[in-house]
C-alpha positions as CSV (number, residue, x, y, z in Angstrom):
1,M,-11.1,72.6,20.8
2,A,-14.4,72.1,19.8
3,R,-15.4,68.5,20.5
4,I,-18.9,67.0,20.5
5,A,-20.1,65.7,24.2
6,L,-23.5,64.3,24.7
7,D,-24.7,67.5,26.6
8,T,-24.6,70.0,24.3
9,L,-26.4,68.2,22.3
10,G,-30.2,69.2,21.6
11,D,-32.9,66.8,22.8
12,D,-34.0,65.4,19.8
13,D,-30.0,64.5,18.6
14,R,-29.9,63.1,22.9
15,R,-32.6,61.2,21.9
16,R,-31.6,59.7,18.7
17,I,-28.5,58.9,20.7
18,D,-29.8,56.6,23.6
19,Y,-32.3,54.7,20.8
20,L,-29.3,53.9,18.3
21,T,-27.0,52.8,21.7
22,A,-30.0,50.6,23.0
23,M,-30.5,49.2,19.6
24,R,-27.0,48.3,19.9
25,R,-27.0,46.8,23.2
26,L,-29.8,44.6,22.2
27,W,-28.1,43.2,19.3
28,S,-24.8,42.7,20.8
29,I,-25.9,40.9,23.9
30,E,-30.3,39.9,23.6
31,V,-30.1,38.9,19.9
32,F,-26.7,37.1,19.5
33,G,-27.5,35.2,22.8
34,R,-30.2,33.9,21.6
35,L,-28.7,32.9,18.3
36,R,-25.6,30.9,20.2
37,D,-28.7,29.1,21.6
38,E,-30.2,28.3,18.1
39,F,-26.8,27.4,17.2
40,D,-25.7,24.9,20.0
41,T,-29.5,23.2,19.6
42,L,-29.0,22.7,16.1
43,A,-25.8,21.8,16.5
44,A,-26.8,19.2,19.3
45,R,-29.2,18.1,17.4
46,E,-27.8,17.4,13.6
47,G,-23.9,17.1,14.4
48,A,-21.6,19.7,15.3
49,P,-19.9,21.3,12.3
50,T,-16.5,20.9,11.2
51,T,-15.4,23.3,8.7
52,L,-16.3,27.5,8.4
53,E,-18.6,27.1,5.6
54,E,-20.5,24.1,7.9
55,A,-20.6,26.7,10.6
56,G,-21.7,29.4,8.5
57,E,-24.2,27.1,7.0
58,L,-25.8,26.4,10.3
59,V,-26.1,29.9,12.0
60,E,-27.7,31.0,8.6
61,R,-30.4,28.3,9.3
62,C,-30.9,30.1,12.9
63,P,-34.6,31.5,13.2
64,S,-32.8,35.0,15.3
65,Y,-30.1,35.1,12.5
66,A,-32.1,37.3,10.1
67,W,-33.2,39.4,12.9
68,F,-29.3,39.8,14.0
69,G,-28.1,40.6,10.8
70,F,-30.7,42.9,10.6
71,L,-30.1,45.3,13.8
72,E,-26.1,44.9,12.9
73,R,-26.4,46.6,9.4
74,G,-29.4,48.7,10.3
75,A,-27.7,49.9,13.4
76,Q,-24.5,50.7,11.2
77,V,-26.6,52.5,8.9
78,L,-28.7,54.6,11.1
79,K,-25.1,55.9,13.1
80,W,-24.0,57.1,10.4
81,R,-27.2,59.2,9.4
82,V,-27.4,60.8,12.9
83,V,-23.9,61.7,13.2
84,N,-23.6,62.9,9.9
85,D,-27.0,65.2,11.2
86,V,-24.9,66.2,13.8
87,V,-21.8,67.4,12.3
88,A,-23.5,69.6,9.2
89,R,-25.6,71.4,12.0
90,N,-22.6,72.2,14.5
91,W,-20.3,72.3,11.1
92,E,-19.7,76.2,12.0
93,T,-18.1,75.1,15.1
94,L,-16.3,72.3,14.4
95,G,-14.9,73.4,11.2
96,E,-12.5,75.6,13.2
97,D,-10.9,72.4,13.8
98,L,-9.5,71.5,11.0
99,R,-7.9,75.1,9.9
100,P,-4.9,76.7,11.2
101,P,-3.2,77.2,13.6
102,H,-3.4,73.2,14.3
103,L,-2.2,71.9,11.3
104,A,1.9,72.3,12.1
105,R,2.6,69.1,12.1
106,A,0.6,67.7,9.6
107,E,1.8,67.0,6.4
108,L,-0.7,67.1,3.4
109,D,0.1,66.1,0.3
110,P,-2.5,67.5,-2.3
111,E,-1.1,65.2,-5.2
112,L,-1.4,62.3,-3.5
113,E,-3.8,60.1,-5.4
114,L,-5.6,57.6,-3.3
115,P,-6.0,53.8,-5.0
116,G,-9.4,52.7,-5.8
117,W,-9.3,49.5,-3.5
118,Y,-9.7,52.3,-0.6
119,R,-11.9,55.1,-2.8
120,D,-14.3,52.3,-3.9
121,H,-15.6,51.2,-0.8
122,D,-17.6,52.9,1.9
123,I,-16.1,51.0,5.0
124,H,-17.8,51.0,8.1
125,C,-20.7,51.9,5.8
126,Q,-19.9,55.6,6.6
127,P,-21.0,57.4,3.1
128,G,-18.0,58.7,1.5
129,G,-15.5,57.3,3.6
130,V,-13.5,59.0,5.9
131,W,-11.9,61.0,3.0
132,G,-14.5,62.0,0.6
133,A,-15.2,65.6,2.1
134,A,-13.8,68.2,5.1
135,P,-16.3,66.8,7.9
136,S,-15.6,63.0,7.0
137,A,-13.3,62.6,9.9
138,L,-14.9,64.2,12.6
139,V,-17.7,61.9,11.6
140,Y,-15.6,59.1,11.6
141,E,-14.5,60.5,15.5
142,I,-17.8,60.9,16.6
143,G,-19.2,57.9,15.5
144,T,-16.5,55.9,16.8
145,Q,-16.0,57.5,19.8
146,V,-19.7,58.7,21.6
147,L,-21.9,56.3,19.4
148,H,-19.8,52.9,20.2
149,I,-20.4,50.2,23.2
150,G,-18.1,48.5,25.2
151,R,-14.3,49.3,25.6
152,N,-13.3,51.4,21.9
153,R,-15.0,54.6,23.8
154,G,-12.3,57.8,24.2
155,L,-8.7,56.0,23.5
156,E,-9.1,53.4,26.2
157,L,-8.5,50.7,24.0
158,H,-5.7,51.9,22.3
159,R,-3.9,52.6,25.6
160,R,-4.4,48.9,26.8
161,F,-2.4,48.1,23.6
162,T,0.1,50.3,24.0
163,A,0.4,49.7,27.6
164,T,1.9,46.0,26.6
165,F,4.5,47.1,24.1
166,P,8.3,45.4,25.8
167,G,9.8,48.5,25.5
168,E,10.9,51.2,28.2
169,T,12.1,53.4,25.6
170,Y,12.1,53.5,21.4
171,R,13.3,56.1,19.5
172,R,10.6,56.1,16.4
173,I,7.3,55.1,16.1
174,V,5.3,54.3,13.0
175,D,1.9,54.1,13.2
176,M,0.2,52.8,10.1
177,G,-3.3,53.8,9.0
178,S,-3.4,56.3,11.7
179,G,-6.8,58.0,11.6
180,F,-7.6,60.5,13.5
181,G,-4.8,60.0,15.5
182,K,-7.0,58.4,18.4
183,S,-4.2,55.3,18.4
184,T,-0.9,57.2,17.8
185,R,-1.5,59.6,20.8
186,P,-1.3,56.7,23.2
187,F,2.3,56.3,21.9
188,K,3.1,59.9,22.5
189,E,2.2,59.8,25.8
190,R,3.8,56.8,26.8
191,Y,7.5,57.3,25.0
192,A,7.4,60.9,25.0
193,E,10.8,61.1,24.1
194,A,10.2,59.1,20.8
195,D,9.8,60.7,17.3
196,V,6.4,59.6,16.9
197,I,4.6,59.5,13.2
198,G,1.5,58.5,11.8
199,I,0.4,57.7,8.2
200,E,-2.7,57.6,6.7
201,F,-4.4,58.4,3.4
202,S,-7.1,60.8,4.6
203,G,-6.5,64.4,4.0
204,P,-8.9,65.1,6.4
205,C,-8.0,62.8,9.6
206,V,-4.5,63.6,8.9
207,R,-6.0,67.7,9.8
208,L,-8.1,66.0,12.5
209,A,-5.2,63.9,14.0
210,A,-2.8,67.1,14.1
211,T,-5.6,69.4,16.1
212,R,-6.1,66.6,18.4
213,A,-2.2,66.1,19.5
214,D,-1.8,69.9,19.4
215,D,-4.8,70.3,21.5
216,D,-3.7,67.5,24.1
217,G,-0.3,69.0,23.9
218,L,1.4,66.1,21.7
219,E,4.2,67.0,19.7
220,I,3.0,64.1,16.8
221,T,3.8,63.9,13.0
222,F,1.1,63.1,11.0
223,R,1.8,62.2,7.5
224,Q,-0.7,61.8,4.8
225,G,0.3,59.2,2.4
226,D,0.5,55.2,1.8
227,A,1.4,53.1,4.4
228,A,3.3,50.4,1.9
229,A,5.7,53.4,0.7
230,T,6.1,55.7,3.9
231,G,9.5,57.3,2.0
232,L,11.5,56.7,5.8
233,P,14.7,55.6,5.3
234,D,16.0,51.9,5.9
235,G,16.0,50.8,9.0
236,T,15.3,53.3,10.9
237,V,12.1,52.8,12.7
238,D,12.3,50.6,16.3
239,V,8.3,50.2,15.8
240,V,5.8,49.7,13.1
241,T,1.8,49.3,14.8
242,G,-1.6,49.9,13.7
243,T,-4.8,49.4,15.3
244,M,-7.5,48.2,13.0
245,V,-5.8,48.6,9.5
246,L,-5.0,45.5,8.0
247,H,-8.3,43.9,7.5
248,E,-9.1,47.3,5.5
249,I,-5.7,46.1,3.0
250,P,-6.8,44.1,0.1
251,P,-3.9,41.1,0.2
252,D,-1.5,42.2,-2.1
253,V,-1.0,45.8,-0.7
254,L,-0.9,43.4,2.8
255,R,2.4,42.4,1.0
256,A,3.7,45.6,-0.2
257,T,2.8,47.0,3.4
258,F,4.2,43.9,5.6
259,A,7.8,44.4,3.0
260,E,7.6,48.4,3.9
261,A,7.6,47.6,7.7
262,A,10.7,45.4,6.9
263,R,12.8,47.8,5.0
264,I,12.0,50.7,7.5
265,L,12.5,48.9,10.9
266,T,15.7,48.9,12.2
267,P,17.6,45.4,13.0
268,G,15.7,44.2,16.5
269,G,13.1,46.3,15.7
270,I,9.2,45.1,16.2
271,V,5.7,44.9,14.4
272,R,3.2,44.9,16.2
273,F,-0.5,45.3,15.3
274,L,-3.9,45.1,16.7
275,E,-6.2,43.2,14.6
276,F,-9.2,40.8,14.5
277,S,-8.2,36.8,13.7
278,R,-10.1,33.9,14.1
279,T,-10.8,32.4,16.9
280,G,-11.0,28.9,16.6
281,D,-14.5,28.8,17.4
282,L,-16.7,27.7,14.3
283,F,-19.7,29.6,15.5
284,R,-18.2,32.6,16.3
285,D,-16.0,33.0,13.4
286,A,-19.2,31.8,11.1
287,V,-20.8,35.0,12.6
288,M,-17.6,37.4,12.0
289,E,-17.3,36.4,8.3
290,D,-20.4,37.9,8.0
291,H,-20.0,40.6,9.9
292,A,-17.3,41.9,7.4
293,W,-19.9,42.1,4.5
294,R,-22.5,43.9,7.0
295,Q,-20.2,46.7,8.1
296,N,-18.8,46.7,4.7
297,E,-15.5,45.5,5.1
298,P,-14.7,43.7,2.0
299,F,-11.0,42.6,2.3
300,M,-11.7,40.9,6.5
301,P,-11.8,37.9,5.0
302,G,-8.8,37.6,3.2
303,L,-7.0,38.7,6.4
304,M,-8.4,36.1,8.3
305,E,-6.9,33.5,5.3
306,F,-4.1,35.2,5.1
307,D,-0.9,33.1,6.1
308,V,0.5,35.9,8.3
309,V,3.3,33.8,9.3
310,R,4.8,33.1,5.7
311,E,4.2,36.3,4.6
312,L,6.0,38.1,7.0
313,S,8.9,35.5,7.0
314,A,8.6,36.4,3.2
315,V,10.4,40.0,3.5
316,G,12.6,38.7,6.7
317,L,10.6,39.5,10.3
318,A,10.8,36.6,12.6
319,G,8.7,35.1,15.4
320,A,5.6,36.3,13.4
321,R,2.2,34.5,15.8
322,W,-1.5,35.9,16.7
323,V,-2.1,36.7,20.7
324,P,-5.3,36.9,21.5
325,F,-5.9,40.2,23.7
326,D,-9.1,41.2,25.7
327,E,-9.9,44.4,25.2
328,R,-11.6,44.4,28.7
329,T,-8.3,44.6,30.9
330,G,-5.6,44.7,28.4
331,A,-4.6,41.1,29.0
332,L,-2.3,39.4,26.0
333,L,-3.8,35.6,26.3
334,P,-1.6,33.0,24.5
335,E,-3.1,30.1,25.9
336,G,-6.5,31.5,23.8
337,F,-9.5,33.5,23.4
338,P,-11.5,33.6,26.7
339,E,-15.5,32.8,26.7
340,R,-17.5,35.7,26.3
341,A,-21.3,35.4,26.4
342,E,-22.1,38.8,24.1
343,W,-20.8,39.6,20.6
344,H,-17.3,41.1,20.7
345,L,-14.8,41.7,17.8
346,P,-11.9,38.9,18.1
347,W,-9.2,41.2,19.1
348,A,-5.9,39.5,18.9
349,V,-2.0,41.4,18.4
350,L,-0.2,40.5,15.3
351,E,3.8,40.4,16.3
352,A,7.3,39.8,14.7
353,H,10.4,41.4,14.5
354,K,13.4,41.9,12.7
355,P,16.3,39.8,13.5
356,A,19.3,41.4,15.4
357,L,22.5,41.8,13.2
358,A,24.6,38.7,13.9
359,A,27.5,39.4,16.3
360,S,30.7,39.6,14.6
361,T,32.8,36.3,15.3
362,T,35.8,36.9,13.9
363,P,38.7,37.9,16.9
364,P,40.1,41.4,17.6
365,A,43.0,42.3,16.5
366,P,45.7,42.3,19.3
367,A,46.8,45.2,20.7
368,E,50.4,46.4,19.3
369,G,53.1,44.8,21.3
370,A,51.3,41.9,22.9
371,A,52.9,38.8,22.3
């Protein structure tokens, strides 16, 4: 198992990573805090905004806003440049991870045609996306695990999300948009007897996910395919889940994905996605709106506007709701989002369930010979 560790990098790479980490902390704490103060001062002087559009206009007039946007975009672009360099220099060793015998549970589909909406955007500003070349998945893994501040490093965030699931046992769990498996492995860790399946468009990610699961001794099937057309039989899945995937899907595909979830779920099965939602704080929601464009997330605003309750109800799922999630503690917060001084993503769990089959109201036939 060849995984990048900071203490194995050269001095130049470590200095670049240290610089980038400091830059991201400055952006998310110092500059964001100043931006918030400027916004509140303008709102107090001119009147608080009442719509998202008005809040966005006020944010753009804040003196620190240009610096905030520049640092966010600049740090994101620089991150992938640094990681690409690291992977290129270490590819001879790292590339071994993507070759047999690690791929016993990787179901690759060389004939799969990736849709245009998936190919045409460098999501997260990662050049070529997570699918474009053999090293893409490794670049993505390092960029999200090593060069990330806060609670998204390693599998910590995903284990905390998995810990919120109500069931003690499940027979089959499907992780849609499973990437390199960071959201999938915690389910197998918790539900060792479950049949856990990851569905992912990217071939490089499927290969890396299978490698990481094999390294950890976890029997997970990773399948290259479309979450909106899994090919799984009707009513055979207890849990459909996903992490940070819905905001990367256009509305028509979201509807198809919800319909597919409803089709494969067994009666009583649940849908639970860890995602981002509007908070009700117009300042934060306006900053989040522009975050989508600075991070090359063209479908994120659409998810924020999507009436998920209506859409999930339309495919036969009930009880749909957003529940704020505190990634620092793993707590679900039905009462609302916590107040935070620093910039952070507005984590929330989208949940619904497939209604259980109604019990038969026909009385049982009397036993033979009964009066």
